C-alpha positions in Angstrom: -35.6 16.0 6.1 -37.0 12.8 7.5 -34.3 10.7 9.2 -33.5 7.4 7.5 -32.6 4.3 9.5 -30.1 1.5 8.7 -28.6 -1.2 10.9 -25.1 -0.1 10.1 -23.6 2.9 8.5 -20.0 2.8 7.2 -17.9 5.8 6.4 -15.5 5.1 3.6 -15.4 2.7 0.7 -11.9 1.2 0.6 -11.0 -2.3 1.6 -11.9 -1.7 5.2 -15.2 0.0 4.5 -16.5 -2.3 1.7 -15.1 -5.4 3.5 -17.1 -4.4 6.6 -20.2 -3.7 4.5 -20.1 -7.1 2.8 -19.5 -8.9 6.0 -22.3 -7.2 7.9 -24.8 -7.6 5.0 -23.9 -11.3 4.7 -25.0 -11.6 8.3 -28.4 -10.0 7.7 -27.7 -6.3 8.4 -29.1 -3.5 6.3 -26.0 -1.5 5.4 -25.3 2.0 4.0 -21.8 3.1 2.8 -21.2 6.8 2.8 -18.3 8.1 0.7 -17.3 11.7 0.5 -15.5 11.4 -2.8 -17.4 11.0 -6.1 -16.1 7.5 -6.6 -15.7 4.3 -4.6 -12.6 2.3 -3.7 -10.4 4.7 -1.7 -6.7 4.3 -1.6 -7.3 0.5 -2.0 -8.0 1.1 -5.7 -4.6 2.7 -6.1 -2.7 0.1 -4.2 -0.7 -3.0 -5.2 -3.5 -5.1 -3.7 -1.4 -7.6 -1.7 -3.0 -8.7 1.6 -0.9 -10.2 4.4 -3.0 -13.0 6.0 -0.9 -15.8 7.5 -2.1 -19.5 7.8 -5.0 -19.4 5.3 -6.6 -22.5 3.9 -5.3 -21.4 0.5 -1.7 -21.8 1.8 -2.5 -25.1 3.4 -4.0 -26.4 0.2 -0.8 -25.4 -1.6 1.2 -27.5 0.9 2.5 -24.5 2.9 2.1 -25.3 6.5 2.7 -22.7 9.3 4.3 -23.8 12.5 2.3 -23.1 15.6 2.6 -19.5 16.7 5.2 -18.8 14.0 3.6 -15.6 12.7 3.1 -14.4 16.3 6.8 -15.0 17.2 7.8 -13.2 14.0 5.7 -10.2 14.9 7.1 -10.2 18.5 10.7 -10.0 17.1 9.8 -7.2 14.6 7.5 -5.1 16.8 9.4 -5.4 20.1 8.0 -3.1 22.7 5.2 -2.0 20.3 3.7 -5.5 20.3 0.0 -5.3 21.2 -1.1 -8.8 22.1 -4.9 -8.1 21.9 -4.8 -6.5 18.5 -2.2 -8.9 17.0 -3.9 -12.0 18.3 -7.3 -10.7 17.0 -5.7 -10.2 13.6 -3.9 -13.6 13.4 -7.1 -15.4 14.6 -9.4 -13.6 12.1 -7.3 -13.2 9.0 -7.6 -16.8 7.8 -11.4 -16.7 8.6 -11.6 -13.4 6.6 -10.0 -15.0 3.6 -12.2 -18.1 3.7 -15.3 -15.9 4.1 -14.7 -13.7 1.1 -13.2 -16.5 -1.0 -16.1 -18.9 -0.5 -19.1 -16.6 -0.1 -18.5 -13.5 -2.2 -17.2 -12.3 -5.5 -13.9 -11.6 -3.9 -11.7 -14.5 -5.0 -8.0 -14.7 -4.1 -4.7 -16.1 -5.5 -1.9 -17.1 -3.2 1.5 -15.4 -3.1 3.2 -18.7 -2.6 6.7 -17.4 -3.2 6.5 -14.1 -1.3 8.7 -14.0 1.9 8.1 -11.8 4.8 10.3 -8.6 4.8 12.7 -9.7 7.6 12.8 -13.3 6.4 16.0 -14.0 8.5 14.1 -13.5 11.8 12.6 -16.4 13.8 9.0 -17.2 12.8 9.3 -15.4 9.4 7.4 -17.0 6.5 9.2 -17.8 3.2 5.9 -17.8 1.2 2.2 -18.3 1.4 1.3 -15.6 3.9 0.1 -13.2 1.2 -3.0 -13.3 -1.0 -4.2 -11.0 -3.8 -7.5 -10.5 -5.5 -7.8 -12.5 -8.7 -7.8 -10.4 -11.9 -11.2 -8.9 -12.5 -13.3 -8.2 -15.6 -14.9 -4.9 -14.6 -17.7 -5.5 -17.1 -19.4 -7.4 -14.3 -20.1 -4.1 -12.6 -22.1 -2.9 -15.5 -23.1 0.8 -15.0 -21.5 0.8 -11.6 -18.1 0.8 -13.2 -18.4 4.6 -13.4 -18.2 4.6 -9.6 -15.0 2.7 -9.3 -11.9 4.9 -8.8 -9.4 4.8 -11.6 -6.0 3.3 -10.7 -3.1 5.6 -10.0 -1.7 6.8 -13.3 2.0 6.6 -12.2 1.8 2.9 -11.4 0.0 1.8 -14.6 0.9 1.7 -18.2 -1.5 4.2 -19.8 -4.1 3.1 -17.3 -3.4 -0.6 -17.5 -2.8 -2.3 -14.2 0.1 -4.8 -14.1 0.4 -7.3 -11.3 3.6 -8.2 -9.5 4.7 -11.7 -10.3 4.4 -13.5 -13.7 2.4 -10.6 -15.2 5.0 -8.0 -14.3 7.9 -10.3 -15.2 6.4 -10.7 -18.7 6.4 -6.9 -19.2 10.0 -6.7 -17.9 11.3 -9.4 -20.2 9.1 -8.9 -23.3 12.2 -8.1 -25.5 14.0 -11.3 -24.4 11.2 -13.9 -24.4 8.7 -14.8 -27.1 6.2 -16.0 -24.5 6.5 -12.7 -22.6 6.1 -10.8 -25.8 2.9 -12.7 -26.6 1.5 -12.2 -23.2 2.2 -8.4 -23.3 0.8 -8.1 -26.8 -2.5 -9.8 -25.7 -2.8 -7.5 -22.7 -2.0 -4.3 -24.6 -4.4 -5.1 -27.4 -7.2 -5.8 -24.9 -6.4 -2.6 -23.0 -6.5 -0.6 -26.3 -9.9 -2.1 -27.0 -11.2 -1.2 -23.5 -10.0 2.4 -23.9 -11.8 2.7 -27.2 -15.1 1.3 -25.9 -15.1 2.1 -22.2 -12.5 4.9 -21.8 -10.7 2.9 -19.1 -9.0 -0.4 -18.5 -11.5 -3.2 -17.7 -9.0 -6.0 -17.1 -8.2 -5.1 -13.5 -5.4 -6.3 -11.4 -3.9 -5.3 -8.0 -6.0 -3.0 -5.7 -8.3 -2.1 -8.6 -9.4 -5.7 -8.8 -9.8 -5.9 -5.0 -12.0 -2.8 -5.0 -14.0 -4.0 -8.0 -14.7 -7.4 -6.5 -15.7 -5.8 -3.2 -18.1 -3.5 -5.0 -19.7 -6.5 -6.8 -19.9 -8.4 -3.6 -21.6 -5.5 -1.8 -24.0 -5.0 -4.6 -24.9 -8.7 -4.7 -25.8 -8.5 -1.0 -27.9 -5.4 -1.3 -25.5 -2.9 0.3 -26.5 0.7 -0.4 -23.9 3.4 -1.1 -23.9 7.1 -1.6 -21.0 9.1 -3.0 -20.4 12.8 -2.5 -21.7 12.4 1.1 -19.8 14.2 3.8 -20.5 13.4 7.4 -20.4 16.4 9.8 -21.0 14.7 13.1 -21.6 11.4 14.9 -24.8 11.3 16.9 -24.7 9.9 20.4 -27.4 9.2 23.0 -26.9 7.5 26.4 -23.3 6.8 25.6 -24.1 4.9 22.4 -23.5 6.1 18.8 -27.0 6.3 17.3 -26.3 7.7 13.8 -24.6 10.4 11.7 -25.4 13.8 10.5 -24.5 14.8 7.0 -23.1 18.1 6.0 -26.4 18.8 4.2 -28.2 18.5 7.5 -29.8 15.0 6.9 -29.8 12.6 9.9 -29.2 8.9 9.3 -30.0 6.7 12.3 -28.4 3.3 13.1 -29.7 0.4 15.0 -26.3 -1.4 15.5 -23.4 0.9 14.8 -21.2 3.1 12.8 -18.0 1.9 11.3 -15.2 4.4 10.6 -13.1 3.6 7.5 -12.3 7.0 5.9 -8.7 6.3 5.0 -6.5 8.0 7.7 -5.0 11.5 7.6 -2.3 11.4 4.8 -3.5 14.8 3.6 -4.2 16.5 6.9 -1.3 18.9 7.2 -2.0 19.9 10.8 -2.2 16.3 12.1 0.8 15.3 10.1 2.8 18.1 11.6 1.6 17.0 15.1 2.6 13.3 14.6 5.4 13.2 12.0 8.9 13.9 13.3 9.6 15.5 9.9 6.9 16.7 7.6 9.0 18.6 5.1 8.2 17.7 1.6 6.5 14.5 2.6 4.3 13.1 -0.2 1.3 10.9 0.5 0.1 8.2 -1.9 -3.3 8.1 -0.2 -6.3 9.6 -2.0 -6.9 13.3 -1.6 -10.0 12.7 0.6 -7.8 11.1 3.3 -7.8 14.2 5.4 -8.4 12.8 8.9 -12.1 13.4 8.9 -12.9 10.0 10.5 -10.5 10.6 13.4 -11.9 14.1 13.9 -15.5 12.8 14.1 -14.6 10.2 16.7 -12.3 12.5 18.8 -15.2 14.9 19.0 -17.2 12.3 21.0 -14.4 11.3 23.3 -12.3 8.8 21.2 -8.6 8.5 21.9 -6.1 9.1 19.2 -3.1 6.7 19.5 0.1 8.2 18.0 2.5 5.9 20.0 3.6 3.9 16.9 7.3 3.6 16.1 6.5 5.4 12.8 3.3 7.5 12.1 2.9 6.2 8.5 3.6 3.3 6.1 6.6 4.9 4.5 7.6 4.6 0.9 10.4 6.4 -1.1 8.8 8.5 -3.8 9.8 10.7 -6.7 8.0 13.8 -8.0 6.7 13.3 -11.5 6.4 16.4 -13.8 3.8 16.4 -16.6 3.7 18.6 -19.6 0.8 20.8 -18.5 2.3 21.6 -15.1 0.6 18.9 -13.2 2.6 16.8 -10.7 2.4 13.1 -9.8 4.0 10.9 -7.2 5.8 7.6 -8.1 6.3 5.0 -5.4 9.7 3.2 -5.7 8.7 -0.3 -4.8 10.4 -2.5 -7.4 13.4 -0.8 -8.9 15.5 -0.4 -5.7 16.2 -4.1 -5.3 17.3 -4.8 -8.9 21.0 -5.3 -9.6 22.9 -2.2 -10.6 21.3 0.6 -8.6 22.3 2.4 -5.4 20.7 5.0 -3.2 22.9 7.9 -2.1 22.7 11.1 0.0 23.8 14.6 -1.0 27.3 13.7 0.2 27.4 10.8 -2.3 27.4 8.0 0.3 25.1 5.1 0.5 23.0 5.0 3.7 21.0 1.7 3.6 20.3 -1.6 2.0 18.3 -0.4 -1.0 16.8 -3.9 -1.5 15.1 -4.2 1.9 11.6 -2.9 2.5 10.4 0.4 1.1 9.5 1.5 4.7 13.1 0.7 5.8 14.5 2.9 3.0 12.6 5.9 4.3 13.4 5.3 8.0 17.1 5.0 7.1 16.9 8.2 5.0 15.3 10.1 7.9 17.8 8.8 10.4 20.7 9.7 8.1 19.5 13.3 7.4 20.4 16.1 9.9 17.3 17.9 11.2 18.3 21.1 9.3 18.8 19.4 6.0 16.1 18.3 3.5 15.4 14.5 3.5 16.4 13.6 0.0 18.4 10.9 -1.8 19.1 9.8 -5.3 18.8 6.4 -7.0 21.8 6.1 -9.3 22.2 3.6 -12.1 23.8 3.1 -15.5 22.2 2.8 -19.0 22.1 -1.0 -18.9 20.0 -0.9 -15.8 17.7 1.8 -17.1 16.8 -0.1 -20.3 16.6 -3.5 -18.6 14.5 -2.5 -15.5 13.5 1.1 -15.8 14.0 3.6 -13.0 10.9 5.1 -11.3 8.4 6.1 -13.9 10.9 5.6 -16.7 9.9 2.3 -18.2 12.3 -0.4 -19.5 13.0 -1.1 -23.2 11.3 -0.8 -25.6 9.4 2.1 -24.1 11.2 5.5 -24.9 12.9 7.2 -22.1 14.5 10.5 -23.3 11.4 12.6 -22.7 11.7 12.1 -19.0 15.2 13.7 -19.1 13.8 16.7 -21.0 11.0 17.1 -18.4 13.6 17.1 -15.6 12.5 13.9 -13.9 15.6 11.9 -15.0 19.1 13.3 -14.7 21.5 11.9 -17.3 25.2 12.5 -17.7 28.1 10.9 -19.5 30.3 10.5 -16.4 29.6 9.9 -12.7 31.3 13.2 -11.9 29.0 15.1 -14.2 26.0 13.2 -12.9 26.9 14.3 -9.4 27.3 17.9 -10.3 24.1 17.9 -12.3 22.2 16.5 -9.3 23.9 18.6 -6.6 25.6 15.6 -5.1 29.2 15.8 -3.8 31.2 14.6 -6.8 34.2 13.1 -4.9 31.8 11.3 -2.5 29.8 9.8 -5.3 32.9 8.8 -7.3 34.2 7.0 -4.2 30.9 5.3 -3.5 30.5 4.0 -7.1 34.1 2.9 -7.3 33.7 0.9 -4.0 30.4 -0.5 -5.2 31.9 -1.7 -8.5 34.9 -3.3 -6.8 32.7 -5.7 -5.0 29.7 -5.8 -7.2 31.5 -7.7 -10.1 31.7 -10.6 -7.7 28.1 -10.2 -6.4 29.1 -8.8 -3.0 27.9 -5.8 -1.0 30.0 -5.8 2.1 28.6 -2.4 3.3 24.9 -3.5 3.5 24.6 -7.1 2.4 22.2 -6.8 -0.5 20.8 -10.1 -1.7 21.5 -12.1 1.4 17.9 -13.0 2.4 15.0 -14.5 0.5 13.0 -11.3 0.6 15.9 -9.3 -1.0 16.5 -12.0 -3.6 12.8 -11.9 -4.6 13.2 -8.2 -5.3 16.2 -8.9 -7.6 16.6 -10.4 -11.0 16.6 -14.2 -11.1 18.4 -14.2 -14.4 21.3 -12.2 -13.1 24.2 -13.9 -11.2 25.9 -14.6 -9.0 23.8 -12.2 -6.8 20.4 -11.3 -8.2 20.5 -7.9 -6.4 24.0 -6.7 -7.1 25.7 -5.6 -10.4 28.3 -3.0 -11.3 27.4 0.6 -12.5 29.7 0.9 -15.5 27.9 1.6 -18.7 27.4 5.3 -19.7 25.4 7.4 -19.8 24.6 7.3 -16.1 21.2 8.2 -14.7 19.7 9.4 -11.4 16.2 10.2 -10.0 15.7 12.2 -6.8 13.8 10.3 -4.1 12.2 11.7 -1.0 10.0 10.4 1.8 6.4 9.4 1.1 3.8 7.1 2.5 1.0 4.8 1.5 -1.1 5.7 4.5 -1.0 6.5 8.2 -0.2 4.1 11.0 -1.3 6.5 13.9 -5.0 6.5 14.4 -7.9 5.8 16.7 -7.3 3.4 19.6 -9.3 0.2 19.1 -9.7 -3.1 20.8 -9.5 -6.6 19.3 -13.2 -6.4 18.2 -12.5 -3.2 16.2 -14.4 -1.1 18.7 -13.1 2.5 19.2 -11.8 3.2 22.7 -12.2 6.3 24.8 -9.5 7.8 27.0 -10.3 5.3 29.8 -9.8 2.4 27.4 -13.5 1.6 27.4 -15.2 0.8 24.1 -17.5 3.5 22.8 -20.8 1.6 22.2 -21.9 1.5 18.6 -18.6 2.9 17.2 -16.1 0.7 15.2 -13.1 1.4 13.2 -10.9 -0.3 10.5 -8.3 0.5 8.0 -6.0 3.6 8.2 -8.4 5.4 10.6 -7.4 2.9 13.2 -4.0 2.7 14.9 -2.0 0.0 13.1 -1.9 -3.4 15.0 1.7 -3.6 13.9 2.9 -0.6 15.9 4.4 1.4 13.1 6.5 -1.4 11.6 6.3 -3.0 8.1 6.8 -6.8 8.7 5.6 -7.9 5.3 4.1 -6.7 2.0 0.3 -6.2 2.4 0.3 -5.1 6.0 -2.0 -2.2 5.2 -4.6 -4.1 3.4 -4.3 -7.2 5.5 -5.5 -5.5 8.7 -7.9 -3.3 6.8 -9.8 -6.2 5.4 -9.4 -8.3 8.6 -10.6 -5.6 11.0 -13.3 -4.6 8.5 -14.4 -8.2 8.6 -14.3 -8.2 12.4 -16.1 -4.9 12.7 -18.8 -5.9 10.3 -19.3 -9.2 12.0 -19.4 -7.8 15.5 -21.7 -4.9 14.6 -24.1 -7.2 12.9 -24.1 -10.1 15.4 -22.7 -8.8 18.6 -19.7 -11.0 18.7 -16.4 -11.5 16.9 -16.1 -14.0 14.1 
């Protein structure tokens, strides 16, 4: 086969890959995106879609000013000895430029998360809002026939395929039985979704990561980016110390004039690399797409790249539950929202609480791993009463008016008339759970949590229920029947990855950039050192370093 030549070839089509493609094409490069799956969008299309990007013009336009160096000081406090000045400074400098570039020059338009605090909002330099953006809702009809190439959103986090965005949209769904305005909003959305299913066999009113992926696809198409699906790369080609192209599994050679950008999504489904880098890999469930098997890292390592597994945690942890379906299939549900609502606690097999359930999802899993002896399975249970279940839902069990009993029949939800029976049915120590619930209820009626201080920071309060007082995150567990869902460690994506510099260039073992090779997204070692300082710290660096990589590869310098 005759070799083809492009300026830049990008492996992977999530936020990092498509973001790099759009940036490079906007600067005059001829770009090809290679995706080994049969659809585009990667794990981005399954994600919540929030992007951490401090000090943007959108925030300033909303009257939210950032004190000089505040985000950097905040990250220094969170990351400690894992603070990497070069990578962090590159991110903080380029993230606002990235948002401006996409928002003003492409089809990727953003809305501001003006009320979303950083996770550790009590630390110096933390932001109380305005450091996050999200892609605006997107009508996928704009993609025309290319809509068939956009990955469907994750079934467990949608309502029959309908994406629901955190904020006013989600609140309307949660309060539809208590508010006429919410009921009207939900009715409009459900009717439109039903129409889309009838005519398009998928939702077309996209929110969250699906909207981000769709808008990036449109932007790439508008700028003439070429893409190929079902394309597996078998090797990076190198001559004279410079990456000169890629070889496909089919034998075809594709040459590059300016570089190759790795953005294949990390190694969430590479069992061998997970065993090598995870302190505990038993029953860990990844929320990344099945094609995130470490292929990008393997290609780069084969030509001398260094793999950096020095992060405090190897992955962006999230507590998950195993979802059984009628035909024997299994799904994974990420517990992002329910843990912080008033009237639920997380307990171990001994019945004791082990963490502040309303802090970050990454923190829940690190606390679970720390609390579990090495010879015991890392497992916990979220326990609530019936009032909680019908008001907020629990895991994949939706709140009223959606039916819930079928989840009990499938074995996902354990339901019992008493706390003692619930403990026995779950395999939890009955006396331990009884003591924990009694202690919780003693203080919860007054809105207190002396053990772990739920509801004491802006971030925690945002996760709660503003209509519940005196503490939006704390309520007694008293109304039978009682319910529980087993929760185990999972992750959104990997933090360990290829060592890179501030220009997104891949480094060799001597710390020298490999000419012509860039990396962004989960293939790269996280700039945040294995910590989770805010919501959107996967997509924020993915888009930002994709933007940096695309710009540097196309122009020879950072934006």
